[in-house]
C-alpha positions as CSV (number, residue, x, y, z in Angstrom):
1,M,-0.7,-2.0,9.8
2,P,1.1,1.0,11.2
3,L,-0.8,3.5,13.1
4,R,0.1,6.2,10.6
5,H,0.8,5.8,6.9
6,L,4.2,7.0,5.6
7,R,5.5,7.8,2.2
8,V,9.2,8.5,1.6
9,T,10.1,10.9,-1.2
10,G,13.6,12.6,-2.2
11,A,17.0,11.1,-2.3
12,A,19.4,13.2,0.0
13,R,21.6,10.9,1.9
14,E,22.9,13.2,4.6
15,P,23.0,14.0,7.5
16,L,21.3,10.8,9.0
17,G,23.4,8.3,7.0
18,A,25.2,6.8,9.9
19,V,22.1,6.4,11.9
20,L,20.1,4.8,9.0
21,C,23.2,2.5,8.4
22,E,23.0,1.4,11.9
23,L,19.1,0.9,11.4
24,R,19.7,-1.5,8.4
25,T,22.3,-3.5,10.4
26,R,20.0,-4.0,13.3
27,L,17.1,-5.1,11.3
28,D,19.3,-7.3,9.1
29,V,18.4,-5.5,5.9
30,P,19.8,-7.0,2.8
31,G,22.9,-5.1,1.4
32,E,24.2,-5.3,-2.2
33,F,22.9,-8.2,-4.5
34,P,25.4,-11.1,-4.6
35,A,27.4,-11.3,-8.1
36,D,25.5,-14.4,-9.1
37,V,22.2,-12.6,-8.8
38,L,23.2,-9.5,-10.5
39,A,24.6,-11.7,-13.6
40,E,21.3,-13.6,-13.6
41,A,19.5,-10.4,-13.7
42,E,21.6,-9.0,-16.5
43,A,21.1,-11.9,-18.6
44,A,17.3,-12.1,-17.9
45,A,17.0,-8.4,-18.8
46,S,18.5,-8.9,-22.2
47,A,16.5,-12.0,-22.9
48,P,13.1,-12.1,-21.2
49,R,10.7,-14.9,-22.0
50,L,8.1,-13.0,-24.2
51,P,4.5,-14.0,-24.8
52,E,2.9,-14.3,-28.4
53,R,0.0,-12.0,-27.8
54,D,0.6,-8.4,-28.7
55,E,-1.3,-5.5,-27.2
56,T,1.1,-2.8,-27.9
57,G,-1.5,-0.9,-29.8
58,V,-3.4,-0.1,-26.5
59,P,-2.5,3.3,-25.3
60,F,-1.7,2.3,-21.6
61,F,-0.8,4.8,-19.0
62,T,0.7,4.6,-15.4
63,V,-0.2,6.6,-12.3
64,D,2.6,6.7,-9.7
65,P,4.4,9.3,-7.5
66,P,6.5,11.5,-9.7
67,T,10.0,9.9,-8.8
68,S,8.8,6.3,-8.9
69,T,10.5,4.2,-11.6
70,D,9.6,0.7,-10.3
71,L,6.2,0.8,-12.2
72,D,4.2,-2.4,-11.7
73,E,0.8,-1.4,-13.2
74,A,-0.5,0.3,-16.5
75,M,-4.1,0.9,-17.3
76,H,-6.2,1.7,-20.1
77,L,-10.0,2.4,-19.3
78,S,-12.8,2.6,-22.0
79,R,-16.6,2.4,-22.5
80,R,-18.1,-0.8,-23.6
81,P,-20.5,-0.6,-26.8
82,G,-24.0,-0.7,-25.4
83,G,-23.0,0.4,-22.0
84,G,-20.5,-0.4,-19.1
85,Y,-16.7,-0.2,-19.1
86,R,-13.8,-2.0,-19.9
87,V,-10.6,-2.0,-17.4
88,R,-7.4,-3.3,-18.9
89,Y,-4.8,-3.5,-16.2
90,A,-1.2,-4.5,-17.3
91,I,0.9,-5.9,-14.4
92,A,4.7,-6.3,-14.9
93,D,5.4,-10.0,-15.6
94,V,8.3,-10.8,-13.2
95,A,8.3,-14.3,-14.1
96,A,9.3,-13.6,-17.6
97,F,12.5,-12.7,-15.8
98,V,13.0,-14.9,-12.8
99,A,13.5,-18.4,-13.5
100,P,12.3,-20.6,-10.7
101,G,15.1,-22.1,-8.5
102,G,17.7,-19.8,-9.6
103,A,19.8,-17.3,-7.7
104,L,17.5,-14.5,-8.6
105,D,14.5,-16.5,-7.3
106,A,16.2,-17.4,-4.0
107,E,17.2,-13.9,-3.4
108,A,13.6,-12.6,-3.8
109,H,12.6,-15.2,-1.3
110,R,15.1,-13.8,1.1
111,R,14.2,-10.2,0.6
112,V,10.3,-10.6,0.4
113,T,9.3,-6.8,-0.2
114,T,11.1,-3.8,-1.3
115,L,12.2,-1.6,1.7
116,Y,11.9,2.3,1.5
117,F,14.5,4.3,3.5
118,P,14.7,8.2,3.3
119,D,18.1,8.1,1.9
120,D,17.5,4.8,-0.5
121,R,15.5,1.9,-1.1
122,T,16.4,-1.8,-0.7
123,P,14.6,-3.5,-3.7
124,L,13.3,-6.8,-4.1
125,H,14.8,-7.6,-7.5
126,P,18.0,-6.0,-8.9
127,T,17.2,-2.5,-10.3
128,V,18.1,-3.7,-14.0
129,L,14.9,-5.5,-13.6
130,S,12.8,-3.4,-11.1
131,E,13.6,-0.1,-12.4
132,G,14.6,-1.0,-15.9
133,A,13.6,-4.2,-18.1
134,A,10.6,-5.3,-16.0
135,S,9.2,-1.9,-15.2
136,L,6.3,-0.6,-17.3
137,L,8.2,2.8,-18.3
138,P,6.8,4.7,-20.9
139,D,7.5,4.0,-24.6
140,Q,9.0,0.6,-24.1
141,V,7.7,-2.7,-24.9
142,R,7.3,-4.9,-21.8
143,P,6.0,-8.5,-21.1
144,A,2.9,-8.2,-18.8
145,V,0.3,-10.1,-17.2
146,L,-2.7,-8.4,-18.7
147,W,-6.1,-8.2,-16.9
148,T,-9.3,-7.5,-18.9
149,V,-12.2,-6.7,-16.6
150,D,-15.6,-5.7,-17.9
151,L,-18.0,-3.8,-15.9
152,D,-21.7,-3.1,-16.2
153,A,-22.9,0.6,-16.1
154,D,-23.0,0.5,-12.1
155,G,-19.4,-0.5,-12.1
156,R,-20.1,-4.3,-11.2
157,T,-17.8,-7.0,-12.7
158,V,-19.6,-9.0,-15.4
159,A,-16.4,-10.8,-16.8
160,A,-12.7,-11.1,-15.9
161,D,-9.9,-12.7,-17.9
162,V,-6.2,-12.7,-17.5
163,A,-3.3,-13.8,-20.0
164,R,0.2,-12.9,-20.9
165,A,0.7,-10.1,-23.5
166,L,3.2,-7.6,-24.7
167,V,2.2,-3.9,-23.7
168,R,3.6,-0.4,-24.1
169,S,2.7,2.5,-21.7
170,R,2.3,5.8,-23.5
171,A,2.5,8.1,-20.6
172,K,3.9,8.2,-17.0
173,L,1.3,10.2,-15.0
174,D,1.3,11.3,-11.5
175,Y,-1.6,11.7,-8.8
176,A,-1.7,15.4,-8.7
177,G,-1.3,15.7,-12.6
178,V,-4.2,13.4,-13.0
179,Q,-6.4,15.2,-10.5
180,K,-5.9,18.4,-12.1
181,A,-6.5,17.1,-15.8
182,I,-9.6,15.6,-14.5
183,D,-10.7,18.6,-12.6
184,D,-10.0,20.8,-15.4
185,G,-11.9,18.7,-17.9
186,T,-8.6,18.5,-20.0
187,A,-8.0,14.7,-19.6
188,E,-8.4,12.3,-22.5
189,E,-11.2,9.8,-22.1
190,P,-9.1,6.9,-20.9
191,V,-7.8,9.0,-17.9
192,A,-11.1,10.8,-17.3
193,L,-12.9,7.5,-16.9
194,L,-10.5,7.1,-13.8
195,R,-13.1,9.4,-11.9
196,E,-16.1,7.7,-13.4
197,I,-15.3,4.2,-12.7
198,G,-13.5,4.9,-9.4
199,T,-16.6,6.7,-8.0
200,L,-18.6,3.8,-9.0
201,R,-16.5,1.2,-7.4
202,E,-16.3,3.4,-4.3
203,R,-20.1,3.3,-4.2
204,L,-20.1,-0.4,-4.5
205,E,-17.4,-0.7,-1.7
206,Q,-19.8,1.2,0.5
207,E,-22.7,-1.2,-0.5
208,R,-21.0,-4.2,0.5
209,G,-19.5,-2.7,3.8
210,G,-15.9,-2.3,2.8
211,I,-13.8,0.7,4.1
212,S,-11.0,2.8,3.0
213,L,-9.6,5.0,5.5
214,D,-9.0,8.6,4.4
215,V,-6.0,9.1,6.9
216,P,-3.5,11.9,6.1
217,E,0.0,10.3,5.3
218,Q,3.0,11.4,7.1
219,E,5.7,12.1,4.4
220,I,9.3,12.3,4.8
221,V,10.5,14.6,2.2
222,T,14.0,16.4,1.4
223,S,14.9,20.1,1.2
224,G,18.1,21.5,0.7
225,G,19.9,18.3,1.4
226,A,18.1,17.9,4.8
227,Y,15.1,15.7,5.8
228,E,11.6,17.3,6.7
229,L,8.2,15.8,7.5
230,A,4.9,16.9,6.0
231,F,1.4,15.6,6.1
232,R,-0.2,14.8,2.8
233,A,-4.0,14.4,2.4
234,P,-4.7,11.8,-0.2
235,L,-6.2,13.2,-3.4
236,P,-9.6,11.7,-4.8
237,A,-7.3,10.4,-7.8
238,D,-5.4,8.2,-5.1
239,S,-8.5,6.5,-4.1
240,W,-9.8,6.1,-7.6
241,N,-6.5,4.4,-8.7
242,A,-6.6,2.4,-5.7
243,Q,-10.0,1.1,-6.7
244,I,-8.8,-0.2,-9.9
245,S,-6.1,-2.1,-8.1
246,L,-8.7,-3.4,-5.6
247,L,-10.9,-4.6,-8.4
248,T,-8.1,-6.6,-9.9
249,G,-7.3,-8.2,-6.6
250,M,-10.8,-9.2,-6.0
251,A,-11.1,-10.6,-9.5
252,A,-7.9,-12.6,-8.9
253,A,-9.2,-14.0,-5.7
254,D,-12.5,-15.1,-7.3
255,L,-10.5,-17.0,-10.0
256,M,-8.3,-18.6,-7.7
257,L,-11.3,-19.7,-5.4
258,A,-13.0,-21.0,-8.4
259,A,-10.0,-23.2,-9.4
260,G,-9.6,-24.6,-5.8
261,T,-5.9,-23.4,-5.6
262,G,-4.6,-20.0,-4.4
263,V,-3.3,-17.4,-2.0
264,L,-5.5,-14.7,-0.4
265,R,-5.0,-11.6,1.4
266,T,-7.4,-12.2,4.4
267,L,-8.5,-10.0,7.4
268,P,-11.0,-11.4,10.0
269,A,-14.0,-9.1,11.0
270,A,-13.0,-7.1,14.2
271,P,-14.3,-8.4,17.4
272,D,-17.3,-6.9,19.0
273,G,-15.5,-5.5,22.0
274,A,-13.1,-3.5,19.3
275,V,-16.1,-1.9,17.7
276,G,-17.7,-1.2,21.0
277,R,-14.4,0.6,22.2
278,L,-14.8,2.7,19.0
279,H,-18.3,3.5,20.0
280,H,-17.0,4.9,23.3
281,T,-14.3,6.7,21.4
282,A,-16.9,8.4,19.2
283,K,-18.7,9.6,22.1
284,A,-15.7,11.1,23.8
285,L,-15.0,13.1,20.6
286,H,-18.6,14.0,20.3
287,I,-19.1,12.3,17.1
288,D,-22.8,11.2,16.7
289,W,-22.8,7.5,15.7
290,P,-26.4,6.1,15.9
291,H,-26.2,2.2,16.7
292,H,-28.2,1.5,13.3
293,V,-25.3,3.2,11.3
294,P,-22.8,0.7,10.1
295,Y,-19.2,1.5,10.9
296,S,-18.3,1.6,7.2
297,A,-21.1,4.3,6.6
298,L,-20.0,6.5,9.6
299,I,-16.2,6.7,8.5
300,R,-17.3,8.0,5.0
301,S,-19.1,10.9,6.7
302,L,-16.0,12.3,8.5
303,D,-13.8,14.9,7.6
304,P,-10.1,14.3,8.3
305,E,-9.5,18.2,8.4
306,N,-11.6,18.1,11.6
307,P,-9.4,17.4,14.6
308,H,-12.0,15.1,16.3
309,H,-12.5,13.5,12.9
310,A,-8.9,12.8,12.4
311,A,-8.3,11.5,15.9
312,F,-11.3,8.8,15.4
313,L,-10.0,7.8,11.9
314,Q,-6.5,7.0,13.5
315,E,-8.5,4.8,16.1
316,C,-10.3,3.1,13.3
317,T,-6.9,1.9,12.0
318,T,-7.0,-0.5,15.1
319,L,-9.5,-2.7,13.3
320,L,-7.3,-3.1,10.2
321,R,-4.7,-4.9,12.1
322,G,-4.3,-8.7,11.8
323,A,-4.3,-9.0,7.8
324,G,-2.3,-12.1,6.8
325,Y,-1.9,-14.6,3.8
326,T,-3.8,-17.6,3.5
327,E,-3.0,-20.3,1.0
328,F,-5.1,-23.3,-0.2
329,T,-4.8,-26.3,-2.8
330,G,-6.9,-29.0,-4.2
331,G,-10.2,-27.2,-3.5
332,D,-9.8,-27.5,0.1
333,L,-10.9,-23.8,0.7
334,P,-9.9,-22.2,4.0
335,A,-12.6,-21.1,6.7
336,L,-11.6,-17.4,6.0
337,T,-11.6,-16.3,2.6
338,T,-12.4,-12.5,2.9
339,H,-10.7,-9.4,3.9
340,A,-12.9,-7.5,6.2
341,A,-11.8,-4.0,4.9
342,V,-12.4,-5.1,1.4
343,A,-15.6,-6.9,2.4
344,A,-15.0,-9.5,-0.1
345,P,-12.4,-12.1,-1.2
346,Y,-9.1,-10.3,-2.2
347,T,-5.4,-11.2,-3.0
348,H,-2.3,-9.1,-3.7
349,C,-1.4,-9.4,-7.4
350,T,-0.6,-5.9,-8.8
351,A,2.8,-5.3,-7.3
352,P,5.1,-8.1,-8.2
353,L,8.1,-5.7,-8.6
354,R,8.0,-4.8,-4.9
355,R,6.0,-7.9,-3.3
356,L,7.1,-11.5,-3.6
357,V,3.6,-13.0,-3.4
358,D,2.3,-11.2,-6.2
359,R,4.5,-13.1,-8.7
360,Y,2.8,-16.5,-7.3
361,A,-0.8,-15.0,-7.5
362,S,-0.4,-14.1,-11.2
363,E,0.8,-17.6,-12.1
364,L,-2.2,-19.3,-10.2
365,C,-4.6,-16.9,-12.0
366,L,-3.0,-17.4,-15.2
367,A,-3.2,-21.2,-14.9
368,A,-6.9,-20.9,-13.6
369,A,-8.0,-18.7,-16.6
370,A,-6.5,-21.3,-19.1
371,G,-7.9,-24.2,-17.3
372,A,-4.5,-25.6,-16.6
373,A,-2.8,-27.0,-13.5
374,P,-0.6,-24.3,-11.8
375,P,3.3,-24.7,-12.5
376,E,5.2,-27.2,-10.0
377,W,7.4,-24.3,-8.8
378,V,4.5,-22.3,-7.6
379,L,2.7,-25.3,-6.0
380,A,6.0,-26.2,-4.1
381,A,6.3,-22.5,-2.8
382,L,2.8,-22.0,-1.9
383,P,2.7,-23.6,1.7
384,G,5.7,-21.5,2.8
385,L,4.5,-18.1,1.4
386,P,2.3,-16.9,4.1
387,K,5.0,-17.1,6.8
388,E,7.7,-15.5,4.3
389,M,5.2,-12.7,3.5
390,A,4.3,-12.1,7.3
391,D,8.2,-12.0,8.2
392,G,8.8,-9.5,5.4
393,T,5.9,-7.3,5.9
394,R,6.7,-7.0,9.8
395,R,10.3,-6.0,8.7
396,A,8.9,-3.5,6.2
397,N,6.6,-2.1,8.9
398,T,9.2,-1.8,11.3
399,V,11.5,0.0,8.7
400,E,8.8,2.6,8.2
401,R,8.0,3.3,12.0
402,E,11.9,3.4,13.0
403,C,12.5,5.9,9.9
404,V,9.9,8.3,10.9
405,D,11.1,8.0,14.7
406,I,14.6,8.9,13.4
407,V,13.6,11.8,11.3
408,E,11.3,13.1,14.0
409,A,14.2,13.0,16.6
410,A,16.6,14.6,14.1
411,L,14.2,17.4,13.5
412,L,13.5,18.1,17.2
413,H,16.9,17.1,18.7
414,S,17.8,20.8,19.4
415,R,14.5,22.0,20.6
416,I,14.0,19.9,23.9
417,G,12.2,21.9,26.4
418,E,10.2,24.1,23.9
419,L,6.3,24.1,23.7
420,F,4.4,23.2,20.8
421,D,0.6,23.0,19.7
422,A,-0.7,19.6,19.3
423,V,-3.9,17.7,19.1
424,V,-4.3,14.4,21.1
425,V,-5.1,11.8,18.5
426,D,-5.0,8.4,20.7
427,V,-5.4,7.6,24.5
428,K,-4.3,4.3,26.1
429,D,-7.3,2.5,27.4
430,H,-5.7,1.6,30.9
431,E,-3.3,4.5,31.0
432,P,-5.5,7.6,30.1
433,A,-2.6,9.8,30.8
434,V,-0.6,8.3,28.1
435,G,-1.4,8.5,24.4
436,T,-0.2,10.1,21.3
437,V,-0.2,13.7,20.1
438,Q,-0.1,15.2,16.4
439,L,1.8,18.5,16.1
440,T,0.6,21.2,13.9
441,D,4.1,22.4,12.9
442,P,6.4,20.2,12.2
443,A,4.3,17.2,11.0
444,V,5.1,15.2,14.1
445,V,3.1,12.3,15.6
446,A,4.7,11.2,18.7
447,R,4.0,9.6,22.4
448,I,2.9,11.8,25.2
449,E,3.0,10.8,28.8
450,G,4.0,12.4,32.3
451,G,0.9,14.2,33.1
452,S,-1.3,13.7,36.3
453,S,-4.8,13.7,34.3
454,A,-6.4,11.8,31.6
455,L,-5.6,13.1,28.0
456,P,-8.3,15.0,26.4
457,L,-8.9,12.9,23.2
458,G,-9.4,14.8,20.1
459,E,-8.7,18.2,21.6
460,P,-5.9,20.8,21.4
461,L,-3.0,20.6,23.9
462,R,0.0,22.6,24.6
463,V,3.0,20.0,24.9
464,R,6.5,20.3,26.0
465,L,9.4,18.1,24.1
466,T,11.0,16.1,26.7
467,Q,13.3,13.8,24.6
468,A,14.6,13.5,21.2
469,D,17.8,11.8,20.2
470,P,18.0,10.1,16.6
471,G,18.6,6.6,16.8
472,R,18.5,6.4,20.5
473,A,15.6,7.9,21.9
474,K,12.3,8.5,20.2
475,V,10.5,11.7,20.4
476,L,8.5,12.1,23.5
477,F,6.4,14.9,24.9
478,A,4.6,15.8,28.2
479,P,1.7,18.1,28.8
480,A,2.9,21.6,29.3
């Protein structure tokens, strides 16, 4: 995974259009959809394959960034009679629109994921589907893959089922609005329960040794037609919402493992050497980490607003690299079935509008829940999915990193030679004079080198900008 999280908001297209165009060309980013793909998408949008089951009476809602229109998930949360909770989680049913073996299907395999640029996005599917007929937009009847997960009073799963159904979202909510309504006590119960259930699931995550790193996101935003960078600290509502998605991904993985055919998102446990390195880093940052305290418990005690803690959390992201996709068929389960950060079997199934593998995971789960064999088109594609997803994910991560580099360089291009206040958030093991600094203002995270002594990890440092040229030379600092 990238060292830093990235979100892209806004839709300004200048003044970096030429540089971003060069980036698309260099990374072989798909351009406009071919005419036959668009024609197939238009036809599918007007005549999707609809299920018989009707759940449009359930008042679902979505929680997404305010400008999002490719809405993959909608939820409804309620209490169960006698105690516990019921989570209804509707996922956009992309297979209701995409015919196996057609032009639309082939194009999705070529694209693999939606790619996000500061000035635009390159969608996995034509927008007539991804932001229209297949998106779970409010007040629209949509075909969905509907998960029903029953939890006990402690938030543990006691039953899970999945089936196709028609749904209708009643409201498009955003994280800040949800957080405010819950904090103010004005949220209706289905929304208010997001905190209750999310907190219980966070507690269970900690119990099983899972981790969710609370690392501030570096965000490209637009202001007055120009790009800027900001740091966004995740809200509690972000985490609660993520826990519902994780819950569904875990239920899906369990269902596929029981059926003996599926595709998992896997991550091996970090090697002892990597954890040992973190112990040394904690010591250098004056973070007390007793040997009897698990890594997952330590990170929950840290405050990302504390520079030492923020630097340590950035270092922790190194343990989450190496995730991949693992397919299996015929009951021959793989040696690795778990995701180390989730600390349980897990799969991607909740974002089919933006990620290819999720459509296949949904079909495998639907078949398993019905006690039926998976469709032949799913089985035929399964062996190639891990490599397709690895290649597509690698390209998406590269796009994120390169876009941040370009915007950082554009912001600082005219300020070469100036001094800035920064904090050292990373130091290379074998080159202690080389590392990464995070500026206080603007919200830049960049490489530092050129000093004669070891960088003080987690400490403030005055730095000088030595290079910044958008699209040509990444931002680079030196100790002042």
